[in-house]
C-alpha positions as CSV (number, residue, x, y, z in Angstrom):
1,X,11.4,2.9,15.0
2,X,10.5,-0.1,17.2
3,X,11.7,-3.6,16.2
4,X,11.9,-6.7,18.4
5,X,14.7,-8.0,20.0
6,X,17.3,-10.3,18.3
7,X,16.1,-13.9,18.6
8,X,18.7,-16.1,20.2
9,X,17.2,-19.5,17.5
10,X,17.7,-19.1,13.8
11,X,14.4,-21.1,13.4
12,X,11.3,-20.3,14.5
13,X,9.5,-22.6,16.4
14,X,6.5,-24.9,15.0
15,X,4.0,-23.4,17.2
16,X,5.6,-19.6,17.2
17,X,3.5,-16.7,16.4
18,X,3.3,-15.4,13.3
19,X,5.5,-12.1,12.9
20,X,4.1,-9.1,11.5
21,X,5.7,-5.7,10.5
22,X,3.7,-2.8,10.4
23,X,4.5,-0.2,8.2
24,X,2.8,3.5,8.1
25,X,3.6,7.2,8.4
26,X,0.5,8.0,10.7
27,X,1.4,6.8,14.5
28,X,-2.2,6.6,15.4
29,X,-2.5,4.2,12.5
30,X,0.5,1.9,13.3
31,X,-0.8,1.9,17.1
32,X,-4.2,1.1,15.8
33,X,-2.9,-1.9,14.1
34,X,-0.1,-3.2,16.9
35,X,-3.2,-3.1,19.0
36,X,-5.1,-5.3,17.0
37,X,-2.5,-7.6,16.2
38,X,-2.1,-7.8,20.1
39,X,-5.7,-9.3,20.6
40,X,-5.3,-11.7,18.1
41,X,-4.0,-15.6,18.7
42,X,-1.2,-16.9,17.0
43,X,-0.2,-13.0,15.8
44,X,2.5,-10.6,17.2
45,X,4.1,-7.2,16.2
46,X,7.7,-7.7,15.5
47,X,8.3,-4.2,14.5
48,X,6.8,-0.6,13.5
49,X,8.3,1.7,10.9
50,X,7.4,4.9,9.6
51,X,9.7,5.3,6.1
52,X,10.9,3.0,3.3
53,X,14.4,3.3,5.1
54,X,13.2,2.2,8.0
55,X,11.0,-0.4,6.6
56,X,13.7,-2.3,4.8
57,X,16.1,-2.1,7.6
58,X,13.5,-4.0,10.2
59,X,12.1,-6.4,7.7
60,X,16.0,-7.6,6.9
61,X,16.9,-7.8,10.6
62,X,13.4,-9.4,11.8
63,X,12.4,-11.4,8.7
64,X,8.8,-11.1,9.3
65,X,6.0,-13.5,8.1
66,X,3.7,-10.4,7.0
67,X,4.2,-6.9,6.2
68,X,1.5,-4.7,6.6
69,X,2.1,-1.4,4.8
70,X,0.2,1.7,3.4
71,X,0.8,3.3,-0.3
72,X,1.7,6.9,0.8
73,X,5.2,6.8,3.2
74,X,7.3,9.9,4.3
75,X,10.7,9.8,2.0
76,X,9.5,6.9,-0.2
77,X,6.9,5.3,-2.2
78,X,5.0,2.1,-0.8
79,X,4.6,0.3,-4.6
80,X,8.6,0.8,-4.8
81,X,8.9,-0.7,-1.4
82,X,7.0,-4.0,-2.3
83,X,9.3,-4.5,-5.1
84,X,12.1,-4.2,-2.7
85,X,11.2,-6.5,-0.6
86,X,9.7,-8.8,-2.8
87,X,13.4,-9.1,-4.1
88,X,15.3,-9.0,-0.9
89,X,12.9,-11.6,0.9
90,X,11.2,-13.5,-1.9
91,X,9.0,-15.5,0.8
92,X,7.7,-12.6,2.5
93,X,4.1,-12.2,2.7
94,X,2.6,-8.5,2.0
95,X,-0.7,-7.2,2.5
96,X,-1.6,-3.2,1.5
97,X,-3.8,-1.2,4.0
98,X,-4.3,1.8,1.8
99,X,-6.9,5.0,1.8
100,X,-6.3,5.2,-2.0
101,X,-8.7,4.2,-4.2
102,X,-8.4,0.2,-4.9
103,X,-9.8,0.7,-8.5
104,X,-6.4,2.2,-9.5
105,X,-3.9,0.7,-6.8
106,X,-5.1,-2.9,-5.9
107,X,-3.9,-4.5,-9.5
108,X,-0.9,-2.6,-9.4
109,X,0.3,-3.9,-5.8
110,X,-0.5,-7.4,-6.9
111,X,1.8,-7.0,-10.1
112,X,4.1,-5.9,-7.7
113,X,4.5,-8.7,-5.7
114,X,2.1,-8.1,-2.6
115,X,-0.6,-10.1,-1.6
116,X,-3.4,-8.3,-0.9
117,X,-5.3,-5.0,-0.7
118,X,-7.3,-3.6,1.8
119,X,-9.0,-0.2,2.0
120,X,-8.6,1.4,5.6
121,X,-11.9,2.4,5.9
122,X,-12.6,-1.6,6.2
123,X,-13.8,-2.7,9.6
124,X,-11.4,-4.2,12.1
125,X,-13.0,-8.0,11.6
126,X,-12.0,-7.8,7.7
127,X,-8.7,-6.5,8.4
128,X,-8.2,-9.7,10.6
129,X,-9.4,-11.5,7.8
130,X,-7.1,-10.3,5.5
131,X,-4.2,-10.7,7.6
132,X,-5.2,-14.5,8.1
133,X,-6.2,-15.0,4.1
134,X,-2.6,-13.5,3.2
135,X,-0.9,-15.5,5.7
136,X,-2.4,-18.8,4.9
137,X,-0.6,-18.2,1.2
138,X,-3.8,-16.7,-0.6
139,X,-4.4,-13.7,-2.2
140,X,-7.1,-11.1,-0.6
141,X,-8.8,-8.4,-2.5
142,X,-12.8,-7.0,-1.7
143,X,-15.6,-8.7,-3.8
144,X,-15.8,-5.5,-5.7
145,X,-12.2,-5.7,-7.0
146,X,-11.9,-9.6,-7.8
147,X,-15.0,-9.1,-10.1
148,X,-13.4,-6.5,-12.1
149,X,-10.3,-8.4,-12.4
150,X,-12.0,-11.4,-13.2
151,X,-13.8,-9.4,-16.1
152,X,-10.8,-7.9,-17.1
153,X,-9.5,-11.6,-17.7
154,X,-12.4,-12.3,-19.3
155,X,-13.8,-9.6,-21.5
156,X,-12.3,-9.0,-25.1
157,X,-12.2,-6.3,-25.9
158,X,-11.5,-4.6,-22.5
159,X,-14.2,-3.3,-20.5
160,X,-13.1,0.2,-21.3
161,X,-10.1,2.3,-22.9
162,X,-7.4,3.1,-20.2
163,X,-7.2,6.8,-20.1
164,X,-6.5,9.3,-17.4
165,X,-4.7,8.4,-14.0
166,X,-5.0,4.6,-15.0
167,X,-3.2,5.1,-18.1
168,X,0.3,6.3,-16.2
169,X,3.0,3.6,-15.4
170,X,3.9,2.9,-11.8
171,X,6.4,6.1,-11.6
172,X,4.1,8.5,-13.4
173,X,2.0,7.7,-10.9
174,X,4.3,8.4,-8.3
175,X,5.5,11.4,-9.7
176,X,1.6,12.8,-10.1
177,X,1.2,12.1,-6.4
178,X,4.3,13.9,-5.3
179,X,3.2,17.0,-7.4
180,X,-0.1,16.7,-5.5
181,X,1.7,16.7,-2.5
182,X,3.1,20.2,-3.3
183,X,6.3,19.1,-3.9
184,X,8.7,20.7,-6.9
185,X,10.2,19.0,-9.8
186,X,13.8,19.2,-8.3
187,X,12.5,18.2,-4.9
188,X,10.8,14.9,-6.5
189,X,14.0,14.3,-8.4
190,X,16.3,14.3,-5.3
191,X,13.8,12.1,-3.4
192,X,13.9,9.2,-6.1
193,X,17.5,9.8,-6.7
194,X,16.5,10.8,-10.6
195,X,17.7,13.6,-12.6
196,X,15.6,16.7,-13.2
197,X,15.6,15.7,-16.8
198,X,13.9,12.7,-16.0
199,X,11.1,14.1,-13.7
200,X,10.5,17.0,-16.6
201,X,10.0,14.1,-19.1
202,X,7.7,12.6,-16.6
203,X,5.4,15.4,-16.1
204,X,5.5,15.7,-19.9
205,X,4.0,12.1,-20.3
206,X,1.7,12.7,-17.4
207,X,0.3,15.9,-19.2
208,X,-0.4,13.4,-22.6
209,X,-1.8,11.0,-21.2
210,X,-4.1,12.9,-19.1
211,X,-5.0,15.5,-21.9
212,X,-3.5,18.3,-19.8
213,X,-2.5,22.1,-21.4
214,X,0.0,22.8,-19.5
215,X,1.9,23.2,-15.9
216,X,-0.8,24.7,-14.3
217,X,-3.4,22.2,-15.4
218,X,-1.0,19.3,-14.3
219,X,-0.9,20.7,-10.5
220,X,-4.0,21.6,-10.1
221,X,-5.4,17.9,-10.9
222,X,-2.9,16.3,-9.3
223,X,-3.5,18.5,-5.9
224,X,-7.2,17.6,-6.4
225,X,-6.2,13.7,-7.1
226,X,-3.9,13.9,-3.8
227,X,-6.7,15.8,-1.4
228,X,-9.3,13.1,-2.4
229,X,-7.1,10.3,-1.1
230,X,-6.0,12.3,2.0
231,X,-10.1,12.5,3.1
232,X,-10.4,8.8,3.1
233,X,-8.0,8.8,6.0
234,X,-9.5,7.3,9.3
235,X,-8.6,8.9,12.2
236,X,-8.2,6.2,14.7
237,X,-7.8,8.9,17.4
238,X,-11.5,8.9,17.5
239,X,-12.5,6.2,20.1
240,X,-15.8,5.3,17.4
241,X,-13.2,4.6,14.7
242,X,-11.5,1.8,16.3
243,X,-9.7,0.8,13.1
244,X,-12.2,1.3,11.3
245,X,-15.5,3.7,11.0
246,X,-17.6,1.2,8.6
247,X,-18.7,-2.7,8.2
248,X,-18.5,-3.7,4.6
249,X,-21.8,-4.2,2.8
250,X,-20.5,-7.3,1.4
251,X,-17.7,-10.0,2.0
252,X,-14.5,-9.9,0.4
253,X,-13.5,-12.7,-1.8
254,X,-10.4,-14.7,-1.3
255,X,-8.5,-15.5,-4.4
256,X,-6.6,-18.7,-4.0
257,X,-2.7,-17.8,-5.5
């Protein structure tokens, strides 16, 4: 993957451009984001990565101001990457740009250490707004998500009981997604560096929480869930979808940190 040349001076200049690392396993998405960054004053791309390992290596080498990352990555999981990067680079700002449903994932990524969540279907202008908001030290979520988060904080009892996919832990959700991608239990165990028995336990927990009768039902639901997320992917090879395809109907809300 690409990485900016080593800087000769250890400290950033007072008016230096803010440096952004782009992490996504879709080349067209990465290229679209890099081009978008190049058109913005005060911003520059310091590197690109398509895997969790690449992202960790470049982040440690380049020490960027911001990482923009997707949650679905080849050979790894974006949610776990957020936790790792925050432990290695505590001052790093992180913005998640994903096709996965924000209702399920936005709160999870914020708790993991990210500072914003944006759907890939949003307009390029909104992406820039999110980038600058996160770099300014604030949190960024859509108006829809800010309302849900605030209601969850205020309402008692909760708005609705947690069930189904929303009840899964981060690791269970990761396993659920990998099952939906067609990966076997043994392969999942190998990629996550966990034992076969541990993944089997996660599978049983997922079935229990989602009320699934057997392994066939589990794989069926996981496949549907995975494909639903894939269908939301924005194809940046289409000139009409220059990151992205639609302008949001309402402005996003910035939440002060």
